[in-house]
C-alpha positions as CSV (number, residue, x, y, z in Angstrom):
1,M,0.0,0.0,0.0
2,E,2.8,2.4,0.8
3,E,4.6,1.7,-2.5
4,R,1.3,2.2,-4.4
5,G,0.8,5.5,-2.6
6,T,4.3,6.6,-3.3
7,T,3.9,5.7,-7.0
8,T,0.7,7.6,-7.2
9,G,2.2,10.7,-5.5
10,V,5.2,10.7,-8.0
11,R,2.7,10.4,-10.9
12,D,0.7,13.3,-9.6
13,R,3.8,15.4,-9.1
14,S,4.9,14.5,-12.6
15,A,1.5,15.5,-14.0
16,V,1.6,18.8,-12.2
17,A,5.1,19.4,-13.5
18,E,4.1,18.6,-17.0
19,T,1.1,20.9,-16.7
20,A,3.3,23.7,-15.3
21,A,5.8,23.2,-18.1
22,G,3.0,23.2,-20.7
23,G,1.5,26.4,-19.1
24,G,5.0,27.9,-19.1
25,G,5.4,27.0,-22.8
26,R,2.1,28.6,-23.7
27,S,3.0,31.6,-21.7
28,R,6.3,32.0,-23.5
29,R,4.5,31.6,-26.9
30,V,2.0,34.3,-26.0
31,E,4.8,36.6,-24.9
32,R,6.6,36.0,-28.2
33,I,3.4,36.7,-30.2
34,M,2.7,40.0,-28.2
35,S,6.3,41.0,-28.6
36,A,6.0,40.6,-32.3
37,V,2.8,42.6,-32.4
38,N,4.2,45.4,-30.1
39,R,7.5,45.6,-32.1
40,A,7.7,48.6,-34.4
41,P,7.7,47.1,-38.0
42,L,10.1,49.6,-39.4
43,T,12.8,49.1,-36.7
44,A,12.5,45.4,-36.1
45,A,15.6,43.3,-36.5
46,H,16.0,41.0,-39.5
47,R,12.8,42.4,-41.1
48,T,13.8,41.7,-44.7
49,R,14.6,38.0,-43.9
50,N,11.4,37.6,-41.9
51,D,9.4,39.2,-44.7
52,A,10.9,36.9,-47.2
53,V,10.0,33.9,-45.0
54,L,6.5,35.3,-44.6
55,A,6.1,35.9,-48.5
56,L,7.2,32.3,-49.1
57,S,4.7,31.0,-46.6
58,V,1.9,33.1,-48.1
59,A,2.9,31.8,-51.6
60,V,2.7,28.2,-50.4
61,L,-0.7,28.9,-49.0
62,A,-1.9,30.4,-52.3
63,V,-0.6,27.3,-54.2
64,A,-2.5,25.1,-51.8
65,I,-5.7,27.0,-52.3
66,A,-5.3,26.9,-56.0
67,L,-4.7,23.2,-56.0
68,T,-7.8,22.5,-54.0
69,G,-10.0,23.9,-56.7
70,G,-12.7,26.5,-56.5
71,E,-14.5,29.1,-58.6
72,G,-13.1,30.2,-61.9
73,I,-10.5,28.7,-64.1
74,R,-7.7,26.6,-62.6
75,P,-4.3,28.5,-63.2
76,D,-2.2,27.5,-66.2
77,R,1.4,28.4,-66.8
78,L,0.5,32.1,-67.2
79,G,-1.8,32.0,-64.1
80,W,0.9,30.4,-62.0
81,T,3.4,33.0,-63.1
82,L,1.2,35.9,-62.2
83,L,0.1,34.3,-58.9
84,L,3.7,33.6,-57.7
85,A,5.0,36.9,-59.0
86,G,2.4,38.7,-57.0
87,H,4.1,37.5,-53.8
88,V,7.6,38.7,-54.6
89,P,6.9,42.4,-53.7
90,L,6.0,41.2,-50.2
91,V,9.7,40.8,-49.4
92,R,10.0,44.6,-49.3
93,R,6.7,45.3,-47.8
94,R,8.0,47.0,-44.6
95,R,10.6,49.2,-46.4
96,H,8.2,50.2,-49.2
97,P,4.6,49.4,-48.1
98,V,2.9,51.3,-51.0
99,G,5.3,50.0,-53.5
100,A,4.7,46.4,-52.4
101,L,1.0,46.9,-52.7
102,L,1.3,48.3,-56.2
103,G,3.5,45.3,-57.1
104,V,0.9,42.9,-55.9
105,V,-1.9,44.8,-57.7
106,V,0.1,44.8,-61.0
107,C,0.4,41.0,-60.9
108,V,-3.0,40.3,-59.4
109,A,-5.1,42.5,-61.7
110,P,-4.4,40.5,-64.9
111,Y,-4.8,37.3,-63.0
112,Y,-8.4,38.4,-62.1
113,A,-9.0,39.8,-65.6
114,L,-8.2,36.3,-67.1
115,D,-10.9,34.9,-64.8
116,Y,-8.6,32.5,-62.8
117,N,-9.6,31.2,-59.4
118,P,-10.1,34.4,-57.3
119,A,-9.2,32.9,-53.9
120,P,-5.4,32.2,-54.1
121,P,-4.3,35.9,-54.5
122,M,-6.4,37.0,-51.5
123,P,-3.8,36.4,-48.7
124,A,-1.1,38.4,-50.5
125,T,-3.5,41.2,-51.2
126,I,-4.8,41.3,-47.6
127,L,-1.2,41.3,-46.3
128,A,-0.2,44.2,-48.5
129,L,-3.2,46.2,-47.5
130,Y,-2.6,45.5,-43.8
131,T,1.0,46.6,-44.1
132,V,0.0,49.9,-45.6
133,A,-2.5,50.6,-42.9
134,A,-0.2,49.4,-40.0
135,T,2.9,51.4,-41.1
136,G,1.5,54.6,-42.5
137,T,-0.6,57.6,-41.5
138,V,-4.3,57.5,-41.4
139,R,-4.5,59.9,-44.4
140,R,-2.3,57.6,-46.5
141,T,-4.4,54.6,-45.5
142,L,-7.7,56.4,-46.4
143,L,-6.3,57.4,-49.8
144,T,-5.1,53.9,-50.4
145,G,-8.4,52.5,-49.4
146,V,-10.4,54.8,-51.7
147,A,-8.1,53.9,-54.6
148,V,-8.4,50.2,-54.1
149,L,-12.1,50.3,-53.4
150,G,-12.8,52.5,-56.5
151,S,-10.7,50.4,-58.8
152,T,-12.3,47.1,-57.5
153,V,-15.8,48.4,-57.9
154,I,-15.2,49.8,-61.4
155,S,-13.4,46.6,-62.6
156,N,-16.2,44.4,-61.2
157,G,-18.9,46.7,-62.7
158,L,-17.3,46.5,-66.1
159,T,-16.6,42.7,-66.1
160,D,-19.7,41.4,-64.2
161,P,-22.3,44.1,-63.7
162,D,-24.8,41.7,-62.2
163,E,-22.7,40.6,-59.2
164,V,-23.3,43.6,-56.9
165,L,-23.1,41.5,-53.8
166,D,-19.7,40.3,-54.6
167,S,-18.5,43.9,-55.0
168,L,-20.0,44.7,-51.6
169,E,-18.3,41.6,-50.0
170,I,-15.0,42.5,-51.4
171,S,-15.3,46.1,-50.3
172,G,-16.2,44.9,-46.8
173,W,-13.0,42.8,-46.6
174,I,-10.8,45.6,-47.8
175,I,-12.3,48.0,-45.2
176,A,-11.9,45.4,-42.4
177,V,-8.3,44.9,-43.2
178,L,-7.6,48.6,-43.2
179,V,-9.3,49.1,-39.9
180,V,-7.4,46.3,-38.3
181,G,-4.2,47.8,-39.6
182,I,-5.0,51.2,-38.2
183,A,-6.0,49.7,-34.9
184,V,-2.6,47.8,-34.7
185,R,-0.7,50.9,-35.5
186,Y,-2.4,52.9,-32.8
187,Y,-1.9,50.1,-30.3
188,R,1.8,50.1,-31.1
189,L,2.0,53.8,-30.7
190,Y,0.3,53.4,-27.3
191,V,2.7,50.8,-26.1
192,A,5.7,52.9,-27.3
193,S,4.4,55.9,-25.4
194,I,4.0,53.7,-22.2
195,V,7.6,52.4,-22.6
196,E,8.9,56.0,-23.3
197,R,7.2,57.3,-20.2
198,A,8.5,54.4,-18.1
199,E,12.1,55.1,-19.3
200,R,11.7,58.9,-18.7
201,A,10.4,58.2,-15.2
202,E,13.4,55.9,-14.6
203,R,15.8,58.5,-15.9
204,T,14.1,61.1,-13.6
205,R,14.4,58.8,-10.6
206,E,18.1,58.3,-11.3
207,E,18.7,62.0,-11.8
208,E,16.9,62.8,-8.6
209,A,18.9,60.2,-6.7
210,R,22.2,61.6,-8.1
211,R,21.1,65.2,-7.3
212,R,20.2,64.2,-3.7
213,V,23.5,62.4,-3.3
214,A,25.4,65.4,-4.7
215,E,23.5,67.7,-2.3
216,E,24.4,65.4,0.6
217,R,28.0,65.4,-0.3
218,L,28.0,69.2,-0.6
219,R,26.4,69.5,2.8
220,M,29.0,67.3,4.4
221,A,31.8,69.2,2.7
222,R,30.4,72.5,4.1
223,D,30.1,70.9,7.6
224,L,33.7,69.7,7.4
225,H,34.9,73.1,6.1
226,D,33.2,75.0,8.8
227,L,34.3,72.6,11.5
228,L,38.0,72.4,10.5
229,A,38.4,76.1,9.4
230,H,36.9,77.4,12.7
231,S,38.8,74.9,14.9
232,I,42.2,75.3,13.2
233,T,41.8,79.1,13.2
234,L,41.2,79.0,17.0
235,I,44.1,76.6,17.6
236,G,46.4,78.9,15.5
237,V,45.4,82.0,17.5
238,Q,45.8,80.2,20.8
239,T,49.2,78.8,19.8
240,S,50.3,82.3,18.8
241,V,49.3,83.5,22.3
242,A,51.3,80.7,23.9
243,A,54.3,81.5,21.8
244,H,54.0,85.2,22.5
245,V,54.0,84.5,26.3
246,L,57.1,82.2,26.0
247,T,59.1,84.7,24.0
248,A,58.0,88.2,25.0
249,D,59.7,88.3,28.4
250,P,61.5,85.1,29.4
251,E,62.5,86.6,32.8
252,R,58.9,87.1,33.8
253,F,57.7,83.8,32.6
254,D,53.9,83.5,33.2
255,R,53.2,79.7,33.7
256,K,49.6,80.3,34.3
257,A,49.0,82.1,31.0
258,V,50.8,79.4,29.1
259,A,48.9,76.7,30.9
260,Q,45.6,78.5,30.1
261,A,46.6,78.8,26.4
262,L,47.5,75.1,26.2
263,D,44.2,74.2,28.0
264,D,42.3,76.3,25.5
265,I,44.0,74.4,22.6
266,A,43.2,71.0,24.2
267,G,39.6,72.1,24.6
268,T,39.3,73.2,21.1
269,C,40.8,69.9,19.8
270,R,38.3,67.9,21.9
271,I,35.4,69.8,20.6
272,A,36.7,69.6,17.0
273,R,37.3,65.9,17.4
274,G,33.8,65.2,18.7
275,E,32.1,67.2,15.9
276,L,34.4,65.5,13.4
277,R,33.6,62.1,14.7
278,T,29.9,62.8,14.4
279,T,30.3,63.9,10.8
280,L,32.3,60.8,9.9
281,E,29.8,58.5,11.6
282,V,27.1,59.9,9.3
283,L,29.3,59.2,6.3
284,R,30.0,55.7,7.5
285,A,26.3,55.1,8.2
286,H,25.5,56.4,4.7
287,D,27.9,54.0,3.1
288,T,26.5,51.1,5.2
289,V,22.9,51.8,4.2
290,V,23.9,52.1,0.5
291,G,25.9,48.8,0.6
292,V,23.2,46.7,2.3
293,G,21.4,44.3,-0.2
294,A,22.6,43.1,-3.5
295,D,19.7,44.4,-5.5
296,P,18.5,47.9,-4.2
297,G,15.2,49.2,-5.4
298,P,14.6,52.2,-7.5
299,G,14.5,54.5,-4.5
300,S,17.4,53.0,-2.6
301,V,19.8,55.8,-3.2
302,S,17.4,58.6,-2.2
303,G,16.2,56.4,0.6
304,S,19.7,56.0,1.9
305,V,20.3,59.7,1.7
306,S,17.1,60.3,3.8
307,G,18.3,57.6,6.2
308,A,21.7,59.4,6.6
309,E,19.8,62.7,7.2
310,D,17.9,61.1,10.0
311,M,21.2,59.9,11.6
312,R,22.8,63.3,11.7
313,G,21.9,64.0,15.3
314,P,20.8,67.4,16.7
315,L,21.6,70.3,14.4
316,P,23.5,73.2,15.8
317,G,21.2,76.2,16.4
318,I,21.1,79.7,17.8
319,D,21.4,78.2,21.3
320,G,25.0,77.3,20.6
321,L,25.9,80.9,19.6
322,A,26.9,81.7,23.2
323,A,29.5,79.0,23.3
324,L,30.6,80.0,19.8
325,A,31.1,83.6,21.0
326,Q,33.1,82.3,24.0
327,T,35.5,80.5,21.7
328,G,36.1,83.8,19.9
329,R,36.7,85.5,23.3
330,V,39.2,82.8,24.2
331,A,41.0,83.4,21.0
332,G,41.5,87.0,22.0
333,A,38.7,88.9,20.3
334,K,36.0,90.9,22.0
335,V,32.7,89.3,20.8
336,E,29.4,91.1,21.5
337,L,26.4,88.8,21.1
338,S,22.8,90.0,20.8
339,V,20.1,87.4,20.1
340,R,16.4,88.6,19.9
341,A,14.8,85.7,18.2
342,D,12.6,82.8,19.5
343,N,11.0,79.6,18.1
344,I,13.4,79.5,15.1
345,P,13.0,76.3,12.8
346,P,15.9,73.9,13.3
347,S,17.1,74.2,9.6
348,V,17.1,78.0,9.8
349,G,18.9,78.0,13.2
350,A,21.5,75.6,11.8
351,A,22.1,77.8,8.8
352,A,22.5,80.9,11.1
353,Y,24.8,79.1,13.4
354,R,27.1,78.0,10.5
355,I,27.1,81.5,9.0
356,V,28.0,83.1,12.3
357,Q,30.7,80.5,12.8
358,E,32.3,81.1,9.4
359,A,32.0,84.9,9.7
360,L,33.6,84.7,13.2
361,T,36.4,82.5,11.8
362,N,37.1,84.9,9.0
363,A,37.2,87.9,11.4
364,L,39.7,86.1,13.7
365,R,41.8,85.1,10.7
366,H,41.8,88.2,8.6
367,G,41.0,90.9,11.3
368,G,44.6,92.2,11.2
369,R,44.6,93.6,14.7
370,E,45.0,92.4,18.3
371,A,42.1,94.4,19.9
372,L,39.5,93.0,17.5
373,T,35.8,93.6,18.2
374,V,33.2,91.4,16.6
375,R,29.5,92.3,16.9
376,V,27.1,89.5,16.3
377,S,23.4,90.3,16.1
378,L,20.4,88.1,15.4
379,W,16.7,89.3,15.3
380,T,13.4,88.5,13.6
381,A,11.7,91.0,11.2
382,D,9.1,90.6,8.4
383,G,9.0,86.8,8.8
384,A,12.7,86.3,8.5
385,L,15.7,85.8,10.7
386,R,18.2,88.6,10.3
387,V,21.9,87.9,10.9
388,S,24.7,90.5,11.1
389,V,28.3,89.9,11.9
390,R,30.5,93.0,11.9
391,D,34.1,93.5,13.0
392,D,36.4,96.5,13.2
393,G,39.4,94.8,11.8
394,T,41.7,96.1,9.0
395,G,41.8,92.9,6.8
396,G,39.6,92.1,3.9
397,G,37.7,89.3,5.7
398,G,36.8,87.6,2.4
399,G,38.1,84.2,3.2
400,A,41.4,84.4,1.3
401,G,44.2,82.0,2.0
402,P,46.6,83.1,4.7
403,S,49.7,82.9,2.5
404,D,49.0,83.0,-1.2
405,G,46.0,85.2,-1.3
406,T,43.9,82.7,-3.2
407,P,40.2,82.8,-2.6
408,G,38.8,80.2,-0.2
409,F,35.3,78.7,0.2
410,G,34.2,80.8,3.3
411,L,31.9,83.2,1.5
412,V,30.7,80.6,-1.0
413,G,29.8,78.3,1.9
414,M,27.9,81.0,3.7
415,R,26.0,81.9,0.6
416,E,25.1,78.2,0.0
417,R,24.0,78.0,3.7
418,A,21.7,80.9,3.2
419,R,20.3,79.6,-0.1
420,S,19.6,76.1,1.4
421,V,16.8,77.7,3.5
422,G,15.7,80.1,0.7
423,G,17.6,83.1,2.1
424,T,20.2,85.6,0.8
425,L,23.6,86.8,2.1
426,D,25.7,89.8,1.5
427,A,29.3,90.3,2.5
428,G,31.6,93.2,2.1
429,P,33.4,96.1,3.8
430,G,31.6,97.7,6.7
431,P,30.2,101.2,6.5
432,A,33.1,102.7,8.5
433,E,35.7,100.0,8.9
434,G,36.2,96.3,9.1
435,F,34.1,93.7,7.3
436,E,30.4,92.9,7.6
437,V,28.3,89.8,6.8
438,T,24.5,90.2,6.7
439,A,21.9,87.4,5.9
440,T,18.2,87.2,5.6
441,L,16.8,83.7,6.3
442,P,13.0,83.1,5.9
443,L,11.4,81.4,8.8
444,S,9.4,79.2,6.3
445,L,10.6,77.5,3.1
446,E,7.6,78.7,1.3
447,A,8.4,82.3,2.0
448,G,12.0,81.9,0.6
449,V,10.7,80.2,-2.5
């Protein structure tokens, strides 16, 4: 009993497998047929070879119909010559549809005039008419249909005036073939438009993903620039203070001042190291999200960028300006801070913080005097956060390099920060002296746009 049950189970599974294989074969055949229907006839591969095979097949069908008998005279040598010659133009039917139709008509017209069996040439004529309708414009198809119908009705009226029903039947077949050809043409155009829209949507998704990745890289580059430029500038100033204390008056060596300068340098290094670690962790997390999975979906790139944005941690805001001003004071500048703003959106607050940080860095680097005063003011007016950073230094403050005078990225980065929230930024010499940076940051993105 167990062996019989096992044998029956194997047979059942074999039957299921054969059914599935048969269904898969039918599915593949249907896919091939639909692919042939959807393919544009003028751009299909091997179209001349395929048309030659099709013309040969239609000629074999015509010979078979002629041999089975029917109405009219059975074709003789001349009839066979005209019948087979009428299939030769079909080889070029896709390259020259109208020419192929004319070639078929030239051979078929005397065939019908000699009253041979009318059935054998019908497949070739139908194929030529269908090709004209499926590959050309509606106007050309209508003109062709009118010409073919007119010549058919006139010739039938002259040769056999009593057979009106035959003329109507032939006209109906011609109209049906032309309608089918037009329908297939519009269906192919519809499929082509769907494919084109899908490809355009895919290109748009890829471009959007690349754009978001580029924006993320630019944001990280700005963060690294602001962090390193500010920290290195402070360290440079604090190191200069320590060197000055050591070399100014060796006999009155101030150990406390040197220790304080070194402690300030160590504190600045710790802060910079922590912010740099946070930024690098975001980069590492972004690479991990992008690398997970062997076959990411269409939105994987943009999704990974969004994931990296979520892992940034708290953004710096105007609450951190007090500590920022204190670092400037430690570096030897007199920083006057005035903040008259509440409930600032995080993105606007972060942009304002980075602008003040870069402006303060430029003032410390290019101020050109020891007793430097920097006035930082933030206030809200007309639905926007106003930022002003003004110093009384003698340098240009434009972010030039310290040694070679080449322009840096300070002002460019500040303008990009302002534009990122829909705002504007101006930088230039102050009204009386020094350098001034002013920015207007809308409190809502819609207002900036």
